[in-house]
N, C-alpha and C positions, 0 to 999 in steps of 0.2 A: 888839672883836676874838677870835675861839676860835682854839684851837691843836689840830688835827687831828694825831695820830699814831696809825699802825699799819700792820701788815704791809698788802701791796696785791699783786695779779696786773696787770699793766697789761695792760690789754686792745685802745687803739686810740689813736694819737696821731695829730693832724693839725695843717699848716702853719698859722700863727697870724701875722698880720701879717708883719713883715720876717725878725724872730730869734726870734720865740715858735714854743710848741706847745702845743695845747689835748688835755691829756691824760685820757684815759676811763680809770677804776681801779676795780677791785673791791675793798674794803679788808674787813679783819676785822669792826672794829669799827663801820663806818659805811657798809654798802655800797657800792653802784656811787656814784661820786664823779668828778666832771667839775672841770678845773684848768688854769691856767695855768703853765707851768714857761718863766717869763722867760728869755731869753737861751739859750735851748736847742737851737735851732738855728746860732750858732756853732760855727765850727769848735772852738776851746778851752772849749767850756763844761764848767761841774761836772758836767753832766748828761751827759756823752757816754758812752754807751753802755750806759746804765741805764734808758733809757724805751723800749726795743725791745718791741713786745705780748709776751706769755708770761711777760715779766721778773716773778719776786716778788724785791718790795724790802721796806723800810722808809721807810715815806713821812709825811714831815712839812707841814703845811700853814697857812695861815691862812685864817680866813672869815671875812669881812667881815660886818656886819648889814646883811639883808638882800639878799643877793649868791646865785646860783645856782654862779656859778665860784667855786672858792677860790684860793688862789697859792699853787702849790708851791714849799717852800724850801727843801728836801733830800731827795734821794734817795740811800740807799744799797741797793745790790745785793746780794741774797741768793744767789740763781739765774738764767743766763739761761737759761730753757728755748727759747726762740723762736731761739736763734742755735745749740742742737743741732740744729735738726730738717736733716737732707738731704736725706730723701728727701719726692721730688713729691707723693705721696698723704697721706703724713705730715702736710707741708704743709696738703693741701686740709683734713685732719680736723683740725688746729689751728684753720683759718681757720673751719670748721665750728663749732667749739666755743666761740671768739669770739664768732661771729655770736649764738648761742643767746644766752650773756651778754647782748650787748649790748640784743636785741629782747625777752626774755622774763623779764629780771630788772630790777625797779622803781628808781627811784631812789631812794639813801640808806634802804633799808631791809637791816639787818645781817641775815646769815643763815650763823653759825659752820660751820653741818653743809655747807653749800654752798662755804664758805671752803675747808674741809678737804676735799671731793671735790677742788676742783680742784688741789689740793699732792697727794692720792692719784693722780689718773691723769697729772698733767703729765709724771712721771719716764719714763712709757712709751709717751707720745702722740710722744716724737718717734722712738722705736723702729721701723724698719722692720717689725720680726716682730711687732710688739706694739700697733701704732697703732690697728688697726681694732677690736682686742679692748679696748682703752685708750676707744675713742668710745662701742662700746657700752655700757661700763661707768658711763661718765659718763651716755651717754644714757637710761637705764635707771634710773638714779640721781636724775637731775635731775627725771623725772617723778614718780618716788617722793616727794622732796620737796617739791615742788608738788605733792601731795596727786592728780597726775594717773594714776597707776598703778594698770590695774584688779588686779583678785584672779589670781592666776597658776594658782590651784588650784578654784578656782568657778569654776562657767558665769555670765555677766553676766547672761543670761535666767532660768534656771530656779534656778540656785543650787545644782544638782547639780555633783558632783566630779570635778576635771578633774587629770589626771596624766599623767606622760610615757608609759605603757604606752597611753593612750586618743588623748594628743593634742590637739590644740583647734582653731579656726574662727576666723576674723576677718575683718570687713568691714571694706571700705574707709571711711575717715573716720569709723569707729566705734573706741572707745578699749577695748573691751570684748574676751574672749576667749570663745566660746561653744563648747557643745557640739554634738554632731552633729544632734539635733534641734530645736536652736535656731538653726542657722545661717538664715542666708537667700539662698536663691539656690545658688551655688555656694563661693562666701567663698573666702579662703583658707586653706588646711589650712598648721596648723601642728605640723612634726613631734614628735614626742615627745622627738628631743634636744635641740630647740630649745625648748620650753619647759624642760626640765630646766636647758638652761643658763641661763635667766632665772632660773628659782630659784635656782641657784648664784650668781649675780651679785647678788640680794639679800642672800642667806647670808655669803658669801666677802669677803675682800678680794682686789684685782684681783693683785698680787703673788700670791698664792695660786692662782687662775687660770691667772696666765701660767705658772706654773711646774707644772702640772698638764696633763694630755693631753686639749688642749678641740680637737677638729675643729673645720681651717678651714670649711669648709661649713657647722656649727654657726653658726658665728662669723660669717659670711656672710651666712647668714638671718637670726639673729638683730639685723642689725646692719640690715637691710633692715626687718623689721617693727617697730624702734626710729623707725626716721626717720620712719616713717610713723604712728606712735602720738604722736610729738612736733610735728610739723606738724596733725594733729587734735586733740591737746591744747591746742595754743599759739595753734590756728588764727590759721596762714601759713604761707608758703612762705620759702623759705631759699634767697638765690643761693648762698651757696657749697657748699649740698648739690645744687645744678644742677649744678655744674662738676664736684664728686666723683664724680658718675651717670655722666657723658661720659666723664671718666675710667675708669670701670670698664666703661664701655662699657653700661651699664646706663640707660635714658633716661627 
């Protein structure tokens, strides 16, 4: 029986039998792991308050031979980011982030860069004033780390230069950015300030962006583009995104 010990972000929990929980966590050393926290549904459980989604924890578990589920032995809470979320839209954005990780990240595939990205955005994800920017930041970087982010400076058709001065175009269900000559049909026009913000996202830290002057309109527009690219890139729809769009009045 092997011992797994790692920092982790709790993604989701499910009731299991009468007193246990099935826990899905994204660990720094082992990637996405599923395990059983025995007795965690009891009122006086040693896991109380430590297995909420978006909790940053130190996790120790035992892995049996030929067993898919690990047995979670110890959880030390480092920071409960989910408990700090008070704004409903911020909650929906956090739900979308969790669904992205649940649906797009392979089992048992460690990715330290993705784990660091999570820790980078979680402090601002619950901030009602910055949650949208944090969500945009995560989506753009999640695409980049997965090798799905298209060039922000070159047309995906002809390879010619794109710039904030010229803007760009996107086609629905296509990951690329195109110049005016390569666009098909009308396409979605990407204004220069939106293209510029996308470039800043891949060059600057989230606190730097949040501390600067970023137009809400540009963040909102880039959010819509990022959501389209995530769905196109990973070839799936996300339930929490549909809820978020309805709450925002965008169907």
